[in-house]
C-alpha positions in Angstrom: 41.1 -8.0 16.4 38.7 -5.2 15.9 36.8 -7.2 13.3 36.5 -10.2 15.6 35.2 -7.9 18.4 32.5 -6.6 16.1 31.5 -10.1 15.0 31.2 -11.2 18.7 29.3 -8.1 19.7 26.8 -8.6 16.8 26.4 -12.3 17.8 25.7 -11.4 21.4 23.0 -8.9 20.4 21.3 -11.4 18.1 21.3 -14.0 20.9 19.9 -11.6 23.4 16.9 -10.9 21.1 16.2 -14.6 21.0 16.4 -15.2 24.7 13.3 -15.0 26.8 12.5 -11.6 28.5 12.0 -11.0 32.2 9.4 -8.2 32.3 7.8 -7.5 35.7 7.3 -11.1 36.6 5.9 -14.4 35.4 7.4 -17.1 33.3 5.3 -16.8 30.1 3.2 -19.9 30.8 -0.6 -19.9 30.7 -0.7 -20.4 34.5 1.9 -17.7 35.2 1.9 -15.2 32.3 4.6 -12.6 31.8 3.5 -9.3 33.5 3.6 -6.1 31.4 3.4 -3.3 34.0 5.6 -0.5 32.6 6.7 1.0 29.3 10.0 -0.6 29.9 8.3 -4.0 29.9 6.6 -3.1 26.6 9.9 -2.0 25.1 11.5 -5.3 26.3 8.8 -7.2 24.4 9.6 -5.3 21.2 13.2 -6.4 21.5 12.7 -10.0 22.5 11.8 -11.9 19.3 12.3 -15.2 21.2 9.0 -14.4 22.9 7.1 -13.8 19.6 7.9 -17.0 17.8 6.8 -19.5 20.5 3.6 -19.4 22.4 4.0 -17.1 25.4 1.3 -15.6 27.5 1.2 -11.9 28.6 -1.0 -9.9 30.9 -1.0 -6.1 31.3 -1.2 -5.2 35.0 -1.3 -1.4 34.8 -2.3 1.5 32.5 0.8 2.5 30.6 1.6 6.0 29.4 3.7 5.7 26.2 4.3 9.4 25.7 8.1 8.8 25.8 7.9 6.7 22.6 7.7 10.0 20.6 11.5 10.4 21.2 12.5 6.8 20.5 14.5 5.6 17.5 15.4 9.1 16.3 11.8 10.2 16.2 10.4 7.0 14.5 8.9 6.0 17.8 7.8 2.6 18.9 8.9 -0.5 17.0 6.1 -3.0 16.5 6.0 -6.4 18.2 6.5 -9.2 15.6 7.2 -9.0 11.9 6.5 -11.0 8.8 9.2 -13.6 9.4 8.8 -13.7 13.2 5.1 -13.4 13.9 3.8 -13.0 17.4 2.1 -16.3 18.2 1.1 -15.9 21.9 -1.6 -14.2 23.9 -1.8 -10.7 25.3 -4.5 -9.9 27.8 -4.8 -6.2 28.6 -7.2 -6.9 31.4 -9.1 -3.7 30.6 -6.0 -1.5 30.9 -5.0 1.1 28.4 -1.8 2.1 26.6 -2.0 5.9 26.0 -0.1 8.2 23.8 1.7 5.5 21.7 3.7 7.1 18.9 4.9 5.5 15.7 6.1 7.5 12.7 7.3 5.1 10.0 5.6 6.4 6.9 7.7 4.4 4.4 7.4 1.1 6.4 4.8 -1.7 6.0 3.1 -3.7 8.8 2.8 -1.0 11.4 0.9 -1.1 14.7 1.4 -2.0 18.4 1.7 -5.6 17.0 2.9 -6.2 13.5 2.1 -9.7 12.2 0.2 -12.1 14.5 -0.5 -15.7 13.7 -2.8 -18.1 15.7 -2.6 -15.5 18.5 -5.0 -13.7 20.7 -5.1 -10.1 21.9 -7.9 -9.1 24.2 -9.2 -6.5 26.7 -6.7 -3.8 25.6 -7.5 -0.1 25.1 -5.3 2.2 23.0 -6.0 5.9 23.7 -4.7 9.1 22.0 -2.4 7.1 19.7 -0.5 8.6 16.8 0.5 5.9 14.3 1.8 6.3 10.8 2.9 3.7 8.3 2.6 2.8 4.6 0.8 -0.4 4.0 -0.9 -2.8 6.5 -1.4 -0.3 9.3 -3.7 -0.9 12.3 -3.6 0.3 15.9 -3.8 -3.1 17.5 -2.0 -5.0 14.8 -1.0 -4.6 11.1 -1.9 -8.1 10.0 -4.3 -10.4 11.9 -3.6 -13.8 10.4 -4.2 -17.5 10.6 -7.0 -18.0 13.1 -5.9 -15.1 15.3 -8.4 -13.3 17.5 -8.6 -9.6 18.5 -11.4 -9.1 21.0 -12.8 -6.4 23.4 -10.3 -3.8 22.3 -10.8 -0.1 21.6 -8.8 2.7 19.8 -8.8 6.5 19.8 -6.4 9.0 18.3 -5.0 9.2 14.8 -3.9 6.5 12.3 -2.3 7.3 9.0 -1.3 5.1 6.1 -1.5 4.4 2.4 -2.9 1.0 1.7 -4.9 -1.4 3.9 -5.4 0.8 6.9 -7.8 0.0 9.8 -8.7 1.2 13.3 -8.1 -2.2 14.8 -6.2 -4.1 12.1 -4.9 -3.3 8.6 -5.6 -6.8 7.3 -7.9 -9.5 8.7 -7.0 -12.7 6.9 -7.3 -16.5 6.9 -10.1 -17.4 9.3 -9.2 -14.6 11.8 -11.6 -12.7 13.9 -12.1 -9.3 15.2 -14.8 -9.4 17.9 -16.4 -6.7 20.1 -14.0 -4.0 19.2 -14.5 -0.2 18.9 -12.8 2.4 16.8 -13.0 6.1 17.8 -9.9 7.2 15.9 -9.5 9.4 12.9 -8.1 7.3 10.0 -6.4 8.8 7.0 -5.3 6.6 4.0 -5.4 6.2 0.3 -7.0 2.8 -0.6 -8.7 0.0 1.4 -9.4 2.1 4.5 -11.9 0.9 7.2 -12.9 1.8 10.7 -12.2 -1.7 12.0 -10.1 -3.3 9.2 -8.8 -2.1 5.9 -9.3 -5.5 4.3 -11.4 -8.5 5.5 -10.6 -11.7 3.5 -10.5 -15.5 3.4 -13.3 -16.6 5.7 -12.4 -14.0 8.3 -15.1 -12.3 10.5 -15.7 -8.9 12.0 -18.3 -9.4 14.7 -20.0 -7.1 17.3 -17.9 -4.1 16.4 -18.6 -0.5 15.8 -16.9 2.6 14.5 -17.5 6.3 15.3 -14.3 7.8 14.1 -13.7 9.9 11.0 -12.4 8.1 8.0 -10.8 9.9 5.0 -9.5 8.6 1.7 -8.9 10.3 -1.7 -9.1 7.1 -3.7 -11.1 3.9 -3.4 -12.6 1.2 -1.1 -13.4 3.2 2.0 -15.9 2.1 4.6 -17.1 2.6 8.2 -16.3 -1.0 9.2 -14.0 -2.2 6.4 -12.6 -0.9 3.1 -12.9 -4.2 1.2 -14.2 -7.7 2.0 -13.7 -10.8 -0.2 -13.4 -14.6 -0.2 -16.1 -15.8 2.2 -15.4 -13.1 4.8 -18.2 -11.9 7.1 -19.4 -8.8 9.0 -22.0 -9.7 11.6 -23.8 -7.5 14.2 -21.8 -4.4 13.5 -22.7 -0.7 13.1 -21.0 2.5 12.0 -21.8 6.1 12.9 -18.6 7.3 11.4 -18.1 10.3 9.1 -16.7 8.9 5.9 -15.1 11.0 3.1 -13.9 8.9 0.2 -13.8 8.9 -3.6 -14.7 5.7 -5.5 -16.2 2.6 -3.8 -17.2 4.3 -0.6 -19.8 3.0 1.8 -21.1 3.6 5.3 -20.3 0.0 6.3 -18.0 -1.2 3.6 -16.4 0.3 0.4 -16.3 -2.9 -1.7 -17.7 -6.4 -1.2 -17.5 -9.6 -3.3 -16.5 -13.2 -3.7 -19.2 -14.8 -1.5 -18.8 -12.3 1.3 -21.7 -12.0 3.8 -23.2 -9.2 5.9 -26.0 -9.6 8.4 -27.7 -7.7 11.2 -25.7 -4.5 10.6 -26.8 -0.9 10.5 -25.3 2.4 9.5 -26.1 6.0 10.7 -23.2 7.6 9.0 -22.4 10.7 6.9 -21.0 9.3 3.7 -19.5 11.3 0.7 -17.7 10.1 -2.4 -17.5 10.9 -6.2 -18.7 7.6 -7.7 -19.8 4.1 -6.7 -20.8 5.5 -3.3 -23.7 4.2 -1.1 -25.1 4.8 2.3 -24.3 1.2 3.2 -22.0 -0.3 0.6 -20.1 1.5 -2.3 -19.8 -1.4 -4.8 -21.2 -4.9 -4.3 -20.9 -7.8 -6.7 -23.5 -10.5 -7.2 -21.7 -12.9 -4.8 -22.4 -10.7 -1.8 -25.2 -11.7 0.5 -26.9 -9.0 2.7 -29.5 -10.0 5.3 -31.5 -7.9 7.8 -29.5 -4.7 7.4 -30.5 -1.0 7.8 -29.3 2.5 7.2 -30.5 5.9 8.4 -32.1 7.6 5.4 -32.4 10.9 7.2 -28.7 11.1 7.7 -27.7 10.0 4.2 -29.7 10.7 1.1 -27.6 8.3 -0.9 -29.0 5.0 -2.2 -28.1 2.1 0.0 -25.7 0.6 -2.6 -23.6 2.6 -5.0 -23.4 -0.3 -7.5 -25.0 -3.7 -7.0 -28.2 -5.4 -6.0 -30.2 -3.7 -3.2 -31.6 -6.7 -1.4 -31.4 -7.5 2.4 -31.1 -3.8 3.3 -33.7 -1.1 4.1 -33.5 2.6 4.7 -35.3 3.9 7.8 -35.9 7.3 9.3 -33.9 8.3 12.4 -37.1 7.8 14.5 -37.6 4.3 13.1 -33.9 3.5 13.7 -34.5 4.3 17.4 -37.4 2.0 17.6 -36.6 -1.6 18.7 -39.4 -3.2 16.7 -37.7 -2.0 13.5 -35.0 -4.6 14.2 -36.9 -7.3 16.1 -39.4 -7.5 13.2 -36.4 -8.3 11.0 -35.4 -11.2 13.3 -32.8 -9.4 15.4 -32.4 -10.7 19.0 -31.8 -8.2 21.7 
């Protein structure tokens, strides 16, 4: 009898996770999105996988103080929305509101962030302030893995993010034609390899566009950059800048630690303090021959390093701080203000 009760109870719990949530109103349609108004609503979303795997729409209607998450789950904190087998596929519009004091402490777990995996999804107009997020691999404040034509736009982050591999201010991994657009990182990021102010890794025709980073970025190993740690396979960084303080080891750059495989960088600038032991540059740490740079600049008064630690130095110029503050420096290179 006891065994049957346990089986029934477990079944009911599983079914409740798959059923749609109620939140603070709405029906999840595009015309009447679910309303996320309180921390309880946010917690409900973490527990309702049925609203991840189908296209549901959410709007945040208030600022949310998530301080209480520091006591959740025996000190592990907030549990991310979505996972590798049940990706979040909907939309979340923060409407300019913030989530403050979000706490996640899962140092041995991968795919850590407010959202975990997202696929063909859109997260926009959301501000995460004074966060404290710790994971192992694929760690980002907004999401761990931005995948399959997903878009993160007009989001910002401040606080502290800790991880080991693929750690970024906005996303740990930006993959498969996904986009990060008009986002800002002001957080301190600590990791081991593939660490970036916006994304740890940018790959497979994905784009980081109109973003900037001013946070502190620390890594004792390789591929560390102000915007991304590593970019490959036709990925792009366009109209971005970094004023971060970057302390890495090998393959460390003010914009990107490592670039290759037909990656493309245009109309970007760096005014960052950069330090590393080898393959370290003011703009890019290590660049292979397949990378194309166009109309890029770095502040040579702030950094005495060469533009590129290893690789061809074309499409990038060092300018003084005064020249970097002069609009004609950029318009003469074809920038459009």
